[in-house]
Residue frames relative to the residue before (quaternion, step in Angstrom):
aa qw qx qy qz dx dy dz
M 1.0000 0.0000 0.0000 0.0000 0.00 0.00 0.00
T 0.2709 -0.7320 0.6040 0.1608 3.53 -0.93 0.91
E 0.3187 -0.7548 0.5392 0.1946 3.56 -0.73 1.03
R 0.1611 0.7450 -0.6325 0.1377 3.53 -0.99 0.96
L 0.4590 -0.6547 0.5074 0.3214 3.55 -1.07 0.55
T 0.3372 -0.7699 0.5154 0.1670 3.54 -0.92 0.94
G 0.4893 -0.6289 0.4538 0.3989 3.59 1.18 -0.53
F 0.6719 0.4423 -0.2847 0.5215 3.55 1.30 -0.19
G 0.0293 -0.8139 0.5800 0.0162 3.54 -1.23 0.31
V 0.3920 -0.6426 0.5939 0.2841 3.47 -1.44 -0.02
V 0.1567 -0.7715 0.6126 0.0701 3.56 -0.78 1.06
L 0.2180 -0.7837 0.5734 0.0972 3.55 -0.79 1.07
V 0.0306 0.7657 -0.6380 0.0752 3.53 -0.99 1.01
T 0.1692 -0.7684 0.6040 0.1268 3.59 -1.06 0.69
T 0.1217 -0.7712 0.6215 0.0646 3.54 -1.23 0.64
A 0.5919 -0.5981 0.4227 0.3366 3.54 -1.30 0.35
S 0.8148 0.1425 -0.0567 0.5592 3.60 1.13 -0.52
E 0.6063 -0.5464 0.4359 0.3793 3.53 -1.27 0.42
T 0.6181 0.5574 -0.3397 0.4381 3.58 1.03 -0.77
E 0.6612 0.4888 -0.3048 0.4807 3.58 0.94 -0.88
A 0.6270 0.5380 -0.3325 0.4548 3.59 1.00 -0.82
E 0.6703 0.4898 -0.2964 0.4722 3.60 0.90 -0.90
H 0.6319 0.5361 -0.3266 0.4546 3.58 0.99 -0.84
L 0.6592 0.4961 -0.2993 0.4794 3.58 0.93 -0.90
A 0.6504 0.5327 -0.3184 0.4380 3.58 0.88 -0.96
I 0.6833 0.4852 -0.2900 0.4621 3.58 0.83 -0.96
A 0.6416 0.5197 -0.3265 0.4601 3.60 0.96 -0.82
L 0.6739 0.4919 -0.2968 0.4645 3.60 0.93 -0.87
L 0.6468 0.5032 -0.3116 0.4809 3.58 1.04 -0.77
N 0.6500 0.5249 -0.3177 0.4484 3.59 0.93 -0.87
D 0.7249 0.4102 -0.2302 0.5032 3.58 1.06 -0.77
R 0.4170 -0.7363 0.4317 0.3125 3.60 1.36 0.11
L 0.3748 0.7047 -0.4982 0.3389 3.55 1.11 0.80
A 0.7558 0.1827 -0.1226 0.6167 3.57 1.33 -0.18
A 0.3599 -0.7047 0.5673 0.2279 3.54 -1.21 0.61
C 0.7836 -0.0131 0.0556 0.6186 3.56 1.14 -0.71
V 0.0637 -0.7691 0.6342 0.0470 3.56 -1.13 0.70
S 0.1547 -0.7597 0.6269 0.0770 3.55 -0.78 1.07
I 0.1609 -0.7929 0.5850 0.0560 3.58 -0.98 0.90
Y 0.0392 -0.8118 0.5811 -0.0416 3.54 -0.81 1.12
P 0.3905 -0.6613 0.5682 0.2956 3.61 -1.08 0.63
I 0.0086 0.8010 -0.5969 0.0443 3.59 -0.92 0.92
R 0.2985 -0.6780 0.6209 0.2565 3.54 -1.37 0.02
S 0.1083 -0.7946 0.5965 0.0324 3.56 -0.85 1.01
I 0.0970 -0.7497 0.6531 0.0449 3.53 -1.03 0.89
Y 0.1674 0.8061 -0.5295 0.2045 3.55 -0.50 1.22
R 0.4918 -0.6214 0.5143 0.3280 3.55 -1.32 0.27
W 0.1210 0.7680 -0.6233 0.0837 3.55 -1.02 0.85
Q 0.8534 -0.0966 0.0105 0.5121 3.55 -0.73 1.16
G 0.7652 -0.4148 0.1886 0.4548 3.55 0.81 1.08
Q 0.6765 0.4467 -0.2817 0.5132 3.59 1.27 0.02
I 0.3608 -0.6608 0.5937 0.2840 3.54 -1.28 0.34
E 0.1844 -0.7929 0.5782 0.0542 3.53 -0.68 1.19
N 0.0902 -0.7555 0.6476 0.0415 3.55 -1.21 0.64
E 0.1411 0.8359 -0.4992 0.1794 3.55 -0.03 1.33
R 0.4163 -0.6219 0.5898 0.3035 3.50 -1.29 0.46
E 0.0225 0.7849 -0.6174 0.0470 3.55 -0.93 0.95
W 0.3674 -0.6729 0.5879 0.2581 3.51 -1.40 -0.01
Q 0.1880 -0.7956 0.5696 0.0851 3.56 -0.79 1.03
L 0.2199 -0.7446 0.6192 0.1176 3.51 -1.00 0.95
A 0.1363 -0.7295 0.6651 0.0834 3.56 -1.03 0.89
I 0.0999 -0.8395 0.5337 -0.0203 3.53 -0.12 1.39
K 0.1984 -0.7781 0.5879 0.0981 3.58 -0.58 1.16
T 0.1436 0.8189 -0.5261 0.1790 3.55 -0.57 1.19
D 0.5078 -0.5519 0.5462 0.3731 3.50 -1.42 0.04
L 0.4056 -0.7600 0.4509 0.2334 3.60 -0.53 1.13
K 0.4848 0.6292 -0.4525 0.4052 3.62 1.22 -0.08
Q 0.7006 0.4514 -0.2524 0.4917 3.58 1.22 -0.48
F 0.3255 0.7974 -0.4769 0.1756 3.60 1.24 0.07
E 0.6649 0.5092 -0.3265 0.4381 3.63 0.83 -0.88
Q 0.6561 0.4923 -0.3085 0.4816 3.61 0.96 -0.83
L 0.6501 0.5200 -0.3089 0.4600 3.56 0.94 -0.92
S 0.6594 0.5113 -0.3002 0.4622 3.58 0.91 -0.93
A 0.6517 0.5133 -0.3127 0.4626 3.59 0.94 -0.86
K 0.6518 0.5118 -0.3156 0.4623 3.60 0.96 -0.85
I 0.6424 0.5130 -0.3244 0.4679 3.58 0.95 -0.86
Q 0.6760 0.4929 -0.3028 0.4565 3.60 0.85 -0.93
E 0.6163 0.5547 -0.3341 0.4482 3.58 1.08 -0.72
L 0.7908 0.3551 -0.1572 0.4730 3.59 0.90 -0.95
H 0.5961 0.6328 -0.3458 0.3530 3.60 1.19 -0.51
S 0.4476 -0.7057 0.4905 0.2471 3.57 -1.11 0.74
Y 0.6183 0.5582 -0.3525 0.4265 3.63 1.16 -0.42
A 0.5282 -0.6122 0.4890 0.3272 3.57 -1.17 0.65
V 0.7821 0.1076 -0.0364 0.6127 3.58 1.08 -0.79
P 0.0814 -0.8267 0.5550 0.0448 3.61 0.19 1.19
E 0.4682 -0.6235 0.5419 0.3137 3.54 -1.19 0.62
I 0.1261 0.7452 -0.6450 0.1128 3.56 -0.80 1.07
I 0.1944 0.7851 -0.5612 0.1760 3.58 -0.17 1.27
A 0.2613 -0.7819 0.5543 0.1146 3.54 -0.98 0.92
L 0.1377 -0.7555 0.6380 0.0567 3.52 -1.02 0.95
P 0.3381 -0.7631 0.5049 0.2200 3.62 -0.52 1.07
L 0.4009 -0.6629 0.5719 0.2698 3.55 -1.17 0.65
V 0.3128 -0.7638 0.5412 0.1609 3.52 -0.64 1.14
A 0.7838 -0.0789 0.0806 0.6107 3.57 1.07 -0.76
G 0.0807 0.7783 -0.6209 0.0467 3.55 -1.29 0.33
S 0.6304 -0.5076 0.3906 0.4386 3.56 -1.21 0.27
Q 0.5494 -0.6458 0.4169 0.3277 3.56 -0.92 0.88
T 0.6319 0.5285 -0.3518 0.4445 3.61 0.99 -0.70
Y 0.6553 0.4899 -0.3199 0.4778 3.61 1.01 -0.75
L 0.6521 0.5086 -0.3215 0.4612 3.59 0.93 -0.83
D 0.6226 0.5211 -0.3336 0.4791 3.60 1.06 -0.72
W 0.6375 0.5172 -0.3209 0.4724 3.57 1.01 -0.82
L 0.6245 0.5319 -0.3348 0.4636 3.61 0.95 -0.86
A 0.6696 0.5123 -0.2999 0.4463 3.57 0.85 -0.98
S 0.7086 0.4744 -0.2712 0.4465 3.58 0.95 -0.83
H 0.7451 0.3904 -0.2179 0.4949 3.60 1.22 -0.30
T 0.6749 0.3974 -0.3154 0.5358 3.58 1.22 0.33
G 0.8256 0.1883 -0.1585 0.5078 3.54 -1.15 0.69
G 0.7862 0.4080 -0.2148 0.4115 3.52 -1.29 -0.39
V 0.6996 -0.4382 0.3746 0.4222 3.49 -1.29 -0.54
S 0.5125 -0.6402 0.4687 0.3282 3.55 -1.07 0.72
E 0.6285 -0.5904 0.3729 0.3425 3.51 -1.26 0.58
């Protein structure tokens, strides 16, 4: 495999509830900021305000065109219940061309 940046990525975000995760996913899809959002139940252990927290959360894996990262991040911050939501982008180094074409056709621009 030859490594190359595709311009696409997976943005990870956690929420406190499945309902919030679904609400965010639908908003991002409606605004064409994401082509697909996978939602997983997870457990997060983290520091917050001097304490170690151990919470059940929901993680969104948002497949998107990273050219839209600033818009996507702003939308998440607008709708998110956390004071400091996790919003981190992982670039796709490679992927099947048919999937990358599908991603491109379902993010940004005009709908099909």
